[in-house]
SEVEXZA-344012 format. One record per residue: y, x, z of N, C-alpha, C in turn; residue in one letter; residue number from 1. Coordinates in nm, 2 decimals. Atoms other than C-alpha are relative to their C-alpha. Layout:
N
NODE     n.c2     n.c1     n.c3    ca.c2    ca.c1    ca.c3     c.c2     c.c1     c.c3   type   seq
NODE        Y        X        Z        Y        X        Z        Y        X        Z      A   NUM
...
END
This chain:
273
NODE     n.c2     n.c1     n.c3    ca.c2    ca.c1    ca.c3     c.c2     c.c1     c.c3   type   seq
NODE    -0.12     0.02    -0.08     7.15     8.46     9.74     0.01     0.09     0.09      X     1
NODE    -0.06    -0.07    -0.13     7.34     8.69     9.96     0.06    -0.05     0.12      X     2
NODE    -0.05     0.04    -0.12     7.48     8.65    10.30     0.10     0.05     0.08      X     3
NODE    -0.07     0.03    -0.05     7.76     8.66    10.52     0.01    -0.06     0.13      X     4
NODE    -0.06     0.10    -0.13     7.90     8.54    10.89     0.16     0.02    -0.02      X     5
NODE    -0.17     0.01    -0.02     8.25     8.41    10.96     0.01    -0.03     0.13      X     6
NODE    -0.04     0.05    -0.11     8.36     8.43    11.31     0.18     0.01     0.01      X     7
NODE    -0.16     0.01    -0.03     8.72     8.34    11.34     0.01    -0.04     0.12      X     8
NODE    -0.04    -0.06    -0.13     8.88     8.46    11.63     0.05    -0.08     0.10      X     9
NODE    -0.14     0.14    -0.08     9.03     8.13    11.78    -0.14    -0.05     0.09      X    10
NODE     0.08     0.11    -0.09     8.86     7.93    12.08    -0.15     0.09     0.06      X    11
NODE     0.14    -0.07    -0.06     8.59     8.24    12.23     0.10     0.10     0.06      X    12
NODE    -0.09    -0.09    -0.08     8.66     8.55    12.37    -0.06     0.16    -0.08      X    13
NODE     0.04    -0.11     0.08     8.59     8.94    12.28    -0.13     0.03     0.03      X    14
NODE     0.17    -0.02     0.00     8.25     8.98    12.42    -0.11    -0.07    -0.08      X    15
NODE     0.12     0.11     0.06     8.12     8.69    12.25     0.01     0.08    -0.18      X    16
NODE     0.00    -0.07     0.14     8.24     8.86    11.92    -0.08     0.09    -0.05      X    17
NODE     0.07    -0.12    -0.02     8.18     9.18    11.99    -0.20     0.01    -0.03      X    18
NODE     0.11    -0.05    -0.03     7.82     9.09    12.07    -0.06    -0.07    -0.15      X    19
NODE     0.12     0.06     0.13     7.75     8.90    11.75     0.07     0.09    -0.11      X    20
NODE    -0.03    -0.09     0.14     7.88     9.16    11.49    -0.08     0.15     0.04      X    21
NODE     0.10    -0.09    -0.02     7.67     9.40    11.66    -0.13    -0.01    -0.04      X    22
NODE     0.15    -0.01     0.04     7.36     9.22    11.65    -0.03    -0.03    -0.16      X    23
NODE    -0.02    -0.01     0.10     7.48     9.12    11.30    -0.02     0.14    -0.10      X    24
NODE     0.04    -0.13     0.06     7.47     9.48    11.21    -0.13     0.08    -0.02      X    25
NODE     0.16     0.01     0.00     7.13     9.48    11.28    -0.08    -0.04    -0.05      X    26
NODE     0.10     0.09     0.09     7.00     9.26    11.06     0.10     0.01    -0.16      X    27
NODE    -0.04    -0.03     0.09     7.01     9.38    10.72     0.05    -0.13    -0.09      X    28
NODE    -0.05     0.19     0.15     7.07     9.00    10.54     0.10    -0.03     0.04      X    29
NODE    -0.13     0.02    -0.04     7.39     8.99    10.70     0.08     0.12    -0.14      X    30
NODE    -0.10    -0.14     0.07     7.62     9.23    10.41     0.14     0.00     0.07      X    31
NODE    -0.14    -0.03    -0.04     7.96     9.15    10.58     0.00    -0.13     0.14      X    32
NODE    -0.04     0.06    -0.12     8.16     8.99    10.87     0.10    -0.06    -0.02      X    33
NODE    -0.13     0.02     0.02     8.44     8.78    10.86     0.12    -0.08     0.11      X    34
NODE    -0.11     0.06    -0.10     8.77     8.73    11.08     0.08    -0.12    -0.11      X    35
NODE    -0.13     0.07     0.09     9.07     8.53    10.97     0.13     0.00     0.02      X    36
NODE    -0.13    -0.06    -0.06     9.45     8.57    10.99     0.06    -0.10     0.04      X    37
NODE    -0.12     0.10    -0.04     9.64     8.29    11.16     0.05     0.05     0.15      X    38
NODE    -0.07    -0.02    -0.11     9.85     8.28    11.48    -0.03    -0.12     0.10      X    39
NODE     0.02     0.10    -0.06     9.75     7.95    11.59    -0.16    -0.02    -0.06      X    40
NODE     0.16     0.03     0.03     9.38     7.84    11.63     0.03    -0.13    -0.11      X    41
NODE     0.01     0.11     0.09     9.28     7.58    11.34    -0.08    -0.10     0.06      X    42
NODE     0.06     0.11    -0.01     9.14     7.23    11.35    -0.04     0.01     0.13      X    43
NODE    -0.01     0.00    -0.12     9.23     7.14    11.71     0.10     0.01     0.10      X    44
NODE    -0.10    -0.02    -0.05     9.45     7.22    11.95     0.05     0.14    -0.05      X    45
NODE    -0.10    -0.15     0.08     9.70     7.49    11.86     0.04     0.05     0.12      X    46
NODE    -0.03    -0.06    -0.11     9.76     7.56    12.23    -0.16     0.13     0.07      X    47
NODE     0.08    -0.06    -0.08     9.43     7.72    12.27    -0.03     0.14    -0.05      X    48
NODE    -0.01    -0.15    -0.02     9.34     8.14    12.27    -0.03    -0.03    -0.18      X    49
NODE     0.02    -0.08     0.11     9.37     8.31    11.92     0.01     0.14    -0.04      X    50
NODE    -0.05    -0.16     0.02     9.31     8.69    11.86     0.01     0.00    -0.09      X    51
NODE    -0.05    -0.02     0.11     9.50     8.83    11.59    -0.13     0.04    -0.12      X    52
NODE     0.11    -0.05     0.12     9.27     8.89    11.29    -0.05     0.16    -0.06      X    53
NODE    -0.01    -0.12     0.07     9.33     9.21    11.16    -0.01     0.12     0.15      X    54
NODE     0.02    -0.04    -0.09     9.35     9.41    11.53    -0.16    -0.01     0.03      X    55
NODE     0.11     0.01    -0.07     9.03     9.23    11.59    -0.12     0.05    -0.11      X    56
NODE     0.08    -0.08     0.07     8.87     9.32    11.30    -0.03     0.16    -0.04      X    57
NODE     0.01    -0.13     0.05     8.97     9.70    11.28    -0.09     0.04     0.15      X    58
NODE     0.17    -0.01    -0.10     8.73     9.67    11.66    -0.13    -0.01    -0.01      X    59
NODE     0.14     0.06     0.07     8.46     9.50    11.47    -0.04     0.11    -0.06      X    60
NODE     0.06    -0.08     0.08     8.44     9.75    11.23    -0.02     0.14     0.08      X    61
NODE     0.00    -0.08    -0.06     8.49    10.04    11.46    -0.15     0.03     0.07      X    62
NODE     0.13    -0.01    -0.06     8.21     9.93    11.69    -0.12    -0.03    -0.08      X    63
NODE     0.08     0.02     0.09     7.96     9.88    11.37    -0.02     0.10    -0.07      X    64
NODE    -0.01    -0.13     0.10     7.83    10.14    11.15    -0.06    -0.06    -0.16      X    65
NODE     0.03     0.03     0.13     7.69     9.91    10.86     0.06    -0.11    -0.07      X    66
NODE    -0.09     0.16     0.08     7.83     9.58    10.81     0.14     0.06    -0.04      X    67
NODE    -0.16    -0.02     0.05     8.13     9.54    10.58     0.08    -0.13     0.09      X    68
NODE    -0.10     0.11    -0.02     8.43     9.32    10.68     0.11     0.01    -0.05      X    69
NODE    -0.14     0.03     0.06     8.75     9.14    10.62     0.06    -0.13     0.10      X    70
NODE    -0.05     0.09    -0.05     8.95     8.90    10.69     0.05    -0.14    -0.08      X    71
NODE     0.04     0.15     0.05     8.89     8.50    10.53     0.14    -0.07     0.00      X    72
NODE    -0.04    -0.09     0.07     9.15     8.54    10.41     0.16     0.04     0.01      X    73
NODE    -0.11    -0.07    -0.05     9.52     8.76    10.49     0.12    -0.09    -0.08      X    74
NODE    -0.12     0.08     0.03     9.85     8.51    10.44     0.07     0.09    -0.08      X    75
NODE    -0.07    -0.07     0.04    10.02     8.69    10.19     0.18    -0.02     0.07      X    76
NODE    -0.12     0.08    -0.09    10.35     8.53    10.36     0.00     0.09     0.14      X    77
NODE    -0.03    -0.06    -0.14    10.28     8.72    10.69     0.05     0.17     0.02      X    78
NODE    -0.03    -0.12     0.01    10.33     9.03    10.58     0.04     0.06    -0.12      X    79
NODE    -0.07    -0.08     0.09    10.53     9.27    10.33    -0.15     0.04    -0.07      X    80
NODE     0.15    -0.10     0.07    10.21     9.42    10.05     0.02     0.14     0.04      X    81
NODE    -0.01    -0.10    -0.05    10.36     9.73    10.18    -0.08     0.05     0.12      X    82
NODE     0.07     0.00    -0.12    10.25     9.68    10.51    -0.16     0.00    -0.01      X    83
NODE     0.15     0.04    -0.03     9.90     9.53    10.43    -0.03     0.09    -0.09      X    84
NODE     0.06    -0.10     0.09     9.86     9.80    10.16    -0.06     0.14     0.12      X    85
NODE     0.07    -0.15    -0.13     9.87    10.10    10.48    -0.07    -0.10     0.08      X    86
NODE     0.07     0.08    -0.09     9.72     9.84    10.70    -0.18     0.05    -0.08      X    87
NODE     0.12     0.02     0.04     9.40     9.81    10.45    -0.06     0.15    -0.05      X    88
NODE     0.05    -0.15     0.03     9.40    10.20    10.33    -0.04     0.05     0.13      X    89
NODE     0.05    -0.05    -0.09     9.40    10.30    10.68    -0.17    -0.05     0.04      X    90
NODE     0.11     0.03    -0.07     9.11    10.06    10.79    -0.12     0.03    -0.08      X    91
NODE     0.13    -0.07     0.06     8.88    10.16    10.51     0.00     0.15     0.01      X    92
NODE     0.06    -0.12    -0.03     8.91    10.51    10.59    -0.03     0.00     0.15      X    93
NODE     0.02     0.03    -0.16     8.87    10.45    10.95    -0.15    -0.03     0.01      X    94
NODE     0.14     0.08     0.02     8.55    10.25    10.86    -0.07     0.08    -0.08      X    95
NODE     0.05    -0.11     0.10     8.41    10.52    10.59    -0.05    -0.12    -0.12      X    96
NODE     0.00     0.07     0.12     8.48    10.25    10.31    -0.09    -0.14     0.06      X    97
NODE     0.07     0.13    -0.06     8.37     9.91    10.48     0.07    -0.09    -0.04      X    98
NODE    -0.07     0.10    -0.01     8.68     9.71    10.39    -0.01    -0.05    -0.10      X    99
NODE    -0.06     0.14     0.12     8.72     9.35    10.20     0.10    -0.03     0.03      X   100
NODE    -0.14     0.02     0.03     9.05     9.32    10.16     0.03    -0.17    -0.05      X   101
NODE    -0.02     0.13     0.00     9.06     8.94    10.18     0.17    -0.06    -0.03      X   102
NODE    -0.08     0.01    -0.02     9.38     8.79    10.08     0.08    -0.16    -0.11      X   103
NODE    -0.05     0.11     0.07     9.57     8.42     9.97     0.13    -0.02     0.04      X   104
NODE    -0.15     0.00     0.01     9.90     8.30     9.93     0.07    -0.07     0.14      X   105
NODE    -0.11     0.06    -0.17     9.95     8.11    10.30     0.01    -0.13    -0.04      X   106
NODE     0.04     0.11     0.00     9.92     7.78    10.37     0.12    -0.08     0.15      X   107
NODE     0.01     0.06    -0.14     9.98     7.73    10.73     0.16    -0.10     0.07      X   108
NODE    -0.18     0.02    -0.03    10.33     7.52    10.80     0.05    -0.01     0.14      X   109
NODE     0.01    -0.03    -0.17    10.24     7.49    11.18     0.07     0.14     0.04      X   110
NODE    -0.02    -0.09    -0.02    10.28     7.82    11.21     0.11     0.06    -0.02      X   111
NODE    -0.10    -0.02     0.09    10.53     7.93    10.98     0.11    -0.07     0.06      X   112
NODE    -0.14     0.08    -0.08    10.82     7.65    11.15    -0.02     0.08     0.13      X   113
NODE     0.02    -0.04    -0.17    10.70     7.82    11.50     0.06     0.13    -0.03      X   114
NODE    -0.07    -0.09    -0.05    10.79     8.14    11.42     0.11     0.08    -0.11      X   115
NODE    -0.13    -0.02     0.05    11.06     8.11    11.20    -0.03     0.10    -0.19      X   116
NODE     0.01    -0.04     0.16    10.87     8.21    10.84     0.02    -0.05    -0.14      X   117
NODE    -0.05     0.03     0.10    10.98     8.12    10.53    -0.10    -0.03    -0.11      X   118
NODE     0.12     0.01     0.08    10.66     7.98    10.37     0.01    -0.05    -0.14      X   119
NODE    -0.06     0.03     0.13    10.86     7.81    10.07    -0.11    -0.12    -0.08      X   120
NODE     0.05     0.08     0.10    10.77     7.60     9.81    -0.15     0.04    -0.01      X   121
NODE     0.12    -0.04     0.10    10.39     7.56     9.61     0.05     0.08    -0.09      X   122
NODE    -0.03    -0.07     0.09    10.56     7.72     9.32     0.06     0.18     0.10      X   123
NODE    -0.01    -0.17    -0.10    10.73     8.01     9.57    -0.11     0.06     0.06      X   124
NODE     0.07    -0.05    -0.10    10.46     8.08     9.79    -0.11     0.07    -0.12      X   125
NODE     0.05    -0.06     0.05    10.25     8.15     9.47     0.07     0.12    -0.10      X   126
NODE    -0.05    -0.12     0.05    10.51     8.34     9.28     0.00     0.11     0.11      X   127
NODE     0.00    -0.10    -0.10    10.52     8.56     9.60    -0.13     0.09     0.03      X   128
NODE     0.12    -0.04     0.03    10.18     8.57     9.57    -0.05     0.13    -0.10      X   129
NODE     0.06    -0.07     0.08    10.13     8.69     9.27     0.07     0.15    -0.02      X   130
NODE    -0.05    -0.10    -0.03    10.38     8.96     9.32    -0.05     0.10     0.09      X   131
NODE     0.07    -0.05    -0.16    10.24     9.04     9.68    -0.15     0.10    -0.09      X   132
NODE     0.16    -0.09     0.08     9.88     9.16     9.43     0.05     0.10    -0.09      X   133
NODE     0.00    -0.08     0.06    10.05     9.34     9.18     0.06     0.12     0.09      X   134
NODE    -0.04    -0.08    -0.06    10.24     9.53     9.41    -0.16     0.10     0.12      X   135
NODE     0.17    -0.05    -0.08     9.91     9.61     9.65    -0.10     0.09    -0.10      X   136
NODE     0.07    -0.10     0.06     9.71     9.71     9.35     0.07     0.12    -0.06      X   137
NODE    -0.08    -0.13     0.05     9.96     9.99     9.25    -0.02     0.04     0.14      X   138
NODE    -0.03    -0.12    -0.11    10.01    10.14     9.63    -0.16     0.01     0.02      X   139
NODE     0.15    -0.06    -0.05     9.61    10.12     9.66    -0.02     0.13    -0.09      X   140
NODE     0.06    -0.08     0.11     9.56    10.30     9.33     0.12     0.15    -0.05      X   141
NODE    -0.10    -0.06     0.07     9.90    10.48     9.22     0.07     0.10     0.12      X   142
NODE    -0.10    -0.07    -0.12    10.11    10.78     9.37     0.09    -0.05     0.03      X   143
NODE    -0.10     0.08     0.00    10.40    10.59     9.34     0.02    -0.12    -0.06      X   144
NODE    -0.03     0.13     0.06    10.55    10.24     9.31     0.12    -0.03    -0.02      X   145
NODE    -0.19     0.02     0.03    10.87    10.12     9.16    -0.04    -0.17    -0.04      X   146
NODE     0.05     0.13     0.05    10.85     9.74     9.13     0.15    -0.08     0.04      X   147
NODE    -0.13     0.13     0.02    11.13     9.47     9.06    -0.02    -0.14     0.01      X   148
NODE     0.03     0.14    -0.01    11.06     9.12     9.16     0.08    -0.08     0.09      X   149
NODE    -0.09     0.08    -0.08    11.22     8.83     9.32    -0.05    -0.02     0.14      X   150
NODE     0.06    -0.01    -0.11    11.04     8.88     9.62    -0.02     0.14     0.08      X   151
NODE     0.01    -0.13    -0.11    11.00     9.24     9.67     0.03     0.12    -0.09      X   152
NODE    -0.09    -0.12     0.04    11.15     9.56     9.57    -0.04     0.15     0.05      X   153
NODE     0.08    -0.14    -0.05    10.99     9.90     9.59     0.04     0.10    -0.14      X   154
NODE    -0.04    -0.11     0.10    11.13    10.23     9.47    -0.09     0.10     0.05      X   155
NODE     0.09    -0.14    -0.05    10.91    10.54     9.45    -0.06    -0.02     0.11      X   156
NODE     0.07     0.00    -0.12    10.70    10.40     9.71    -0.15     0.04     0.00      X   157
NODE     0.13    -0.09     0.00    10.41    10.59     9.84    -0.09    -0.10     0.14      X   158
NODE     0.08     0.10    -0.08    10.12    10.46    10.01    -0.13     0.09     0.01      X   159
NODE     0.13    -0.10     0.03     9.88    10.75    10.16    -0.05    -0.01     0.14      X   160
NODE     0.07    -0.02     0.08     9.61    10.78    10.25    -0.05    -0.10    -0.14      X   161
NODE     0.04     0.08     0.09     9.46    10.59     9.95    -0.18    -0.04     0.06      X   162
NODE     0.11     0.10    -0.09     9.13    10.38    10.06    -0.12     0.07    -0.04      X   163
NODE     0.14    -0.08     0.09     8.77    10.54    10.01    -0.04    -0.08    -0.08      X   164
NODE     0.04     0.04     0.15     8.69    10.29     9.76     0.11    -0.03    -0.08      X   165
NODE    -0.04    -0.01     0.17     8.80    10.32     9.45    -0.05    -0.09    -0.07      X   166
NODE    -0.11     0.07    -0.13     8.89    10.04     9.42    -0.05    -0.05     0.10      X   167
NODE     0.00     0.07    -0.16     8.91     9.87     9.71    -0.01    -0.16    -0.02      X   168
NODE     0.02     0.12     0.01     8.74     9.55     9.69     0.07    -0.16     0.08      X   169
NODE    -0.06     0.15    -0.04     8.96     9.21     9.69    -0.04    -0.13     0.00      X   170
NODE     0.04     0.12    -0.07     8.87     8.91     9.84     0.13    -0.11    -0.07      X   171
NODE    -0.10     0.10     0.06     9.10     8.57     9.67    -0.07    -0.09     0.08      X   172
NODE     0.01     0.13    -0.03     9.06     8.27     9.88     0.12    -0.14    -0.06      X   173
NODE    -0.06     0.09     0.03     9.09     7.93     9.77    -0.03    -0.07    -0.14      X   174
NODE     0.05     0.10     0.14     9.06     7.67     9.48     0.10    -0.08    -0.08      X   175
NODE    -0.07     0.04     0.09     9.35     7.62     9.31     0.03     0.06    -0.13      X   176
NODE     0.04    -0.04     0.17     9.29     7.58     8.89     0.13     0.08    -0.08      X   177
NODE    -0.03    -0.06     0.09     9.60     7.67     8.78     0.11     0.16     0.06      X   178
NODE    -0.05    -0.11     0.00     9.73     7.95     8.99    -0.13     0.14     0.08      X   179
NODE     0.07    -0.09    -0.12     9.48     8.10     9.24    -0.14     0.04    -0.09      X   180
NODE     0.13     0.00     0.08     9.17     8.09     8.99     0.03     0.14    -0.12      X   181
NODE    -0.04    -0.10     0.10     9.36     8.30     8.70     0.06     0.15     0.11      X   182
NODE    -0.04    -0.11    -0.07     9.49     8.56     8.96    -0.13     0.03     0.06      X   183
NODE     0.18    -0.10    -0.05     9.11     8.60     9.13    -0.06     0.05    -0.12      X   184
NODE     0.01    -0.07     0.12     9.04     8.66     8.77     0.03     0.14    -0.06      X   185
NODE    -0.09    -0.15     0.04     9.29     8.94     8.69    -0.03     0.06     0.12      X   186
NODE     0.02    -0.14    -0.09     9.23     9.12     9.05    -0.09     0.00     0.10      X   187
NODE     0.07     0.00    -0.13     8.99     9.00     9.28    -0.16     0.06    -0.08      X   188
NODE     0.13    -0.05     0.00     8.62     9.16     9.30    -0.09    -0.18     0.06      X   189
NODE     0.08     0.10    -0.07     8.52     8.82     9.52     0.07    -0.13    -0.01      X   190
NODE    -0.09     0.09    -0.01     8.64     8.49     9.51    -0.07    -0.11     0.08      X   191
NODE     0.09     0.10    -0.06     8.57     8.23     9.80     0.09    -0.14     0.03      X   192
NODE    -0.02     0.11     0.03     8.57     7.89     9.79    -0.01    -0.07     0.13      X   193
NODE    -0.01     0.07    -0.11     8.72     7.69    10.03    -0.04    -0.16     0.05      X   194
NODE     0.02     0.14     0.04     8.58     7.37     9.97    -0.17    -0.03     0.08      X   195
NODE     0.15     0.05    -0.02     8.24     7.20    10.05    -0.07    -0.07    -0.06      X   196
NODE     0.06     0.06     0.08     8.15     7.00     9.79    -0.04     0.10    -0.17      X   197
NODE     0.05    -0.05     0.10     7.95     7.14     9.52     0.03     0.00    -0.16      X   198
NODE    -0.04     0.02     0.09     8.08     6.99     9.23     0.10     0.07    -0.05      X   199
NODE    -0.09    -0.05     0.05     8.40     7.07     9.28    -0.01     0.16    -0.02      X   200
NODE     0.05    -0.13     0.03     8.28     7.45     9.35    -0.02     0.04    -0.13      X   201
NODE     0.02    -0.01     0.13     8.14     7.42     8.99     0.10    -0.01    -0.10      X   202
NODE    -0.11     0.02     0.09     8.46     7.31     8.84     0.12     0.14     0.02      X   203
NODE    -0.08    -0.09    -0.02     8.66     7.62     9.02    -0.08     0.08    -0.09      X   204
NODE     0.08    -0.11     0.03     8.39     7.84     8.90     0.04     0.01    -0.17      X   205
NODE    -0.03     0.04     0.13     8.44     7.70     8.52     0.10     0.09    -0.05      X   206
NODE    -0.17    -0.02     0.02     8.80     7.76     8.54     0.00     0.16     0.04      X   207
NODE    -0.04    -0.16     0.05     8.76     8.15     8.67    -0.10     0.05    -0.07      X   208
NODE     0.05    -0.05     0.10     8.48     8.20     8.38     0.06     0.00    -0.07      X   209
NODE    -0.10     0.01     0.12     8.74     8.10     8.15     0.12     0.10    -0.02      X   210
NODE    -0.12    -0.07     0.00     9.00     8.28     8.28     0.00     0.17    -0.01      X   211
NODE     0.06    -0.12     0.02     8.79     8.59     8.31    -0.02     0.04    -0.18      X   212
NODE     0.05    -0.01     0.16     8.71     8.53     7.93     0.14     0.05    -0.10      X   213
NODE    -0.16    -0.05     0.03     9.11     8.53     7.88     0.01     0.07    -0.02      X   214
NODE    -0.12    -0.12     0.03     9.21     8.83     7.96    -0.14     0.12     0.01      X   215
NODE     0.15    -0.13     0.05     8.82     9.00     7.87    -0.07     0.08     0.10      X   216
NODE     0.03    -0.09    -0.15     8.69     9.07     8.19    -0.15    -0.09     0.01      X   217
NODE     0.17     0.03    -0.01     8.30     8.98     8.25    -0.04    -0.06     0.15      X   218
NODE    -0.02     0.09    -0.11     8.31     8.69     8.53    -0.15     0.01     0.07      X   219
NODE     0.09    -0.08    -0.08     7.97     8.88     8.68     0.05     0.13     0.08      X   220
NODE    -0.10    -0.12    -0.09     8.24     9.17     8.81     0.02    -0.10     0.14      X   221
NODE    -0.09     0.09    -0.14     8.37     8.85     9.08    -0.13    -0.04     0.06      X   222
NODE     0.10     0.08    -0.10     8.14     8.75     9.33     0.05    -0.12     0.05      X   223
NODE    -0.04     0.17    -0.05     8.15     8.36     9.42    -0.07    -0.03     0.11      X   224
NODE     0.03     0.02    -0.14     8.12     8.30     9.79     0.06    -0.13     0.03      X   225
NODE     0.00     0.15    -0.02     8.10     7.94     9.96    -0.02     0.03     0.14      X   226
NODE     0.02    -0.05    -0.16     8.16     7.92    10.35    -0.07    -0.16     0.05      X   227
NODE     0.10     0.12    -0.07     7.86     7.67    10.51     0.05     0.01     0.16      X   228
NODE     0.03     0.04    -0.18     7.91     7.55    10.88    -0.11     0.00     0.07      X   229
NODE     0.15     0.08    -0.03     7.60     7.58    11.08     0.03    -0.08     0.13      X   230
NODE    -0.03     0.07    -0.11     7.61     7.35    11.34    -0.10    -0.04     0.07      X   231
NODE     0.11     0.03    -0.06     7.27     7.36    11.46    -0.12    -0.05    -0.08      X   232
NODE     0.12     0.08     0.08     7.06     7.15    11.21    -0.02     0.16    -0.13      X   233
NODE     0.01    -0.12     0.14     6.87     7.46    11.01    -0.05    -0.10    -0.10      X   234
NODE     0.02     0.07     0.09     6.77     7.20    10.77     0.15    -0.02    -0.10      X   235
NODE    -0.13     0.01     0.05     7.14     7.10    10.69     0.02     0.12    -0.05      X   236
NODE    -0.09    -0.19     0.05     7.27     7.48    10.67    -0.08     0.02    -0.18      X   237
NODE     0.07    -0.03     0.11     6.96     7.52    10.42     0.02    -0.06    -0.13      X   238
NODE    -0.07     0.15     0.09     7.03     7.19    10.21     0.15     0.06    -0.05      X   239
NODE    -0.16    -0.06     0.07     7.42     7.32    10.17    -0.03     0.18    -0.05      X   240
NODE     0.01    -0.12     0.12     7.31     7.66    10.10    -0.04    -0.02    -0.18      X   241
NODE     0.12     0.08     0.15     7.06     7.55     9.78     0.03    -0.05    -0.07      X   242
NODE    -0.08     0.13     0.11     7.30     7.29     9.70     0.12     0.06    -0.09      X   243
NODE    -0.07    -0.07     0.11     7.57     7.58     9.60    -0.05     0.13    -0.05      X   244
NODE     0.09    -0.14     0.05     7.33     7.87     9.52    -0.03    -0.07    -0.18      X   245
NODE     0.09     0.09     0.10     7.21     7.58     9.26     0.14    -0.01    -0.13      X   246
NODE    -0.13     0.03     0.08     7.60     7.58     9.10     0.06     0.15    -0.03      X   247
NODE    -0.08    -0.11     0.07     7.66     7.95     9.06     0.06     0.06     0.15      X   248
NODE    -0.01    -0.10    -0.10     7.72     8.07     9.43    -0.08     0.11     0.04      X   249
NODE     0.04    -0.12     0.02     7.64     8.44     9.47    -0.05    -0.01     0.17      X   250
NODE    -0.04    -0.02    -0.14     7.72     8.47     9.86     0.02    -0.14     0.03      X   251
NODE    -0.08     0.11    -0.12     7.73     8.21    10.16     0.01     0.09     0.11      X   252
NODE    -0.10    -0.04    -0.13     7.94     8.29    10.44    -0.04    -0.15     0.13      X   253
NODE     0.02     0.04    -0.09     7.79     8.15    10.74     0.11    -0.03     0.11      X   254
NODE    -0.05     0.01    -0.12     8.01     8.00    11.00    -0.04    -0.04     0.16      X   255
NODE     0.12    -0.01    -0.09     7.86     8.05    11.33     0.13    -0.12     0.12      X   256
NODE    -0.11     0.10    -0.13     8.00     7.77    11.65     0.04     0.10     0.07      X   257
NODE     0.04    -0.07    -0.10     8.12     7.94    11.91    -0.02    -0.03     0.16      X   258
NODE     0.03     0.07    -0.09     7.97     7.72    12.14    -0.16     0.11     0.04      X   259
NODE     0.13    -0.04     0.05     7.63     7.91    12.02    -0.02     0.12     0.07      X   260
NODE    -0.02    -0.17    -0.05     7.51     8.21    12.20    -0.06     0.08    -0.09      X   261
NODE     0.02    -0.12     0.13     7.49     8.54    12.02    -0.11     0.01    -0.09      X   262
NODE     0.13     0.05     0.09     7.17     8.51    11.93    -0.06    -0.09    -0.09      X   263
NODE     0.00     0.07     0.07     7.22     8.26    11.72    -0.03     0.09    -0.18      X   264
NODE    -0.01    -0.05     0.10     7.27     8.55    11.46    -0.18     0.04    -0.02      X   265
NODE     0.14    -0.03     0.06     6.91     8.65    11.47    -0.11    -0.13     0.01      X   266
NODE     0.06     0.15     0.06     6.79     8.27    11.45     0.02    -0.01    -0.17      X   267
NODE    -0.05     0.05     0.15     7.01     8.26    11.12    -0.07     0.14    -0.10      X   268
NODE     0.06    -0.08     0.11     6.85     8.58    10.99    -0.12     0.02    -0.05      X   269
NODE     0.15     0.01    -0.02     6.50     8.47    11.04     0.03    -0.13    -0.09      X   270
NODE     0.00     0.11     0.08     6.61     8.11    10.87     0.05     0.07    -0.12      X   271
NODE    -0.03     0.01     0.13     6.76     8.24    10.55    -0.03     0.14    -0.07      X   272
NODE     0.01    -0.11     0.07     6.62     8.60    10.55    -0.11     0.01    -0.06      X   273
END
């Protein structure tokens, strides 16, 4: 099992985030750390503070030297894929090839309603997501991109410089069996399971494996990760990690409570290392 940390930049402070990431950077047991992509905080009072995920990630990668980093995950609904491609390429260059590009279709109705963003129906948002992935893949690798879709149109578009990493690692988050997992098989190097039940993870992983087989891809090329929330109970955290590992998880991303002292990083490193 490999390990990473999740530090969603909500209901916290910049000094706390910076301290946590610098500590994680010094502990080799953690291969990566992740922010999130939301305009409002989740799971509680939406009036609380919420730092922007990509700006925060950029600063954190600049403040570290080893740790890989990503946004778990960026909603396609929030940015044109041309803008996102240039952001990702730039940050990969700045961080010397340490970016993980996390992407999802988007889902938060409260944010979209508040800011006048057209989230669309489930079909519309996944059609847009698929188009966006095609555009991203092309912009990150090709000299010029021409694309004519329902949601995006590009004509001889350029994205320079290209990322340091070729291909740039893409993480797709979600557990939709009809659209998300087949798209992960097609585009991703990393799939993140957003649930908590090992049985559901196993079902989703089976769909991912079958989807890879249908397009002739080796499923071992896709890292399968899950999120475990650490609430101070060591035994519960280890049991959750073991349960997901038993059904095929390769990477556990441990979410740290914002109430914890940053020294929790060293505690978790010793716990799982």
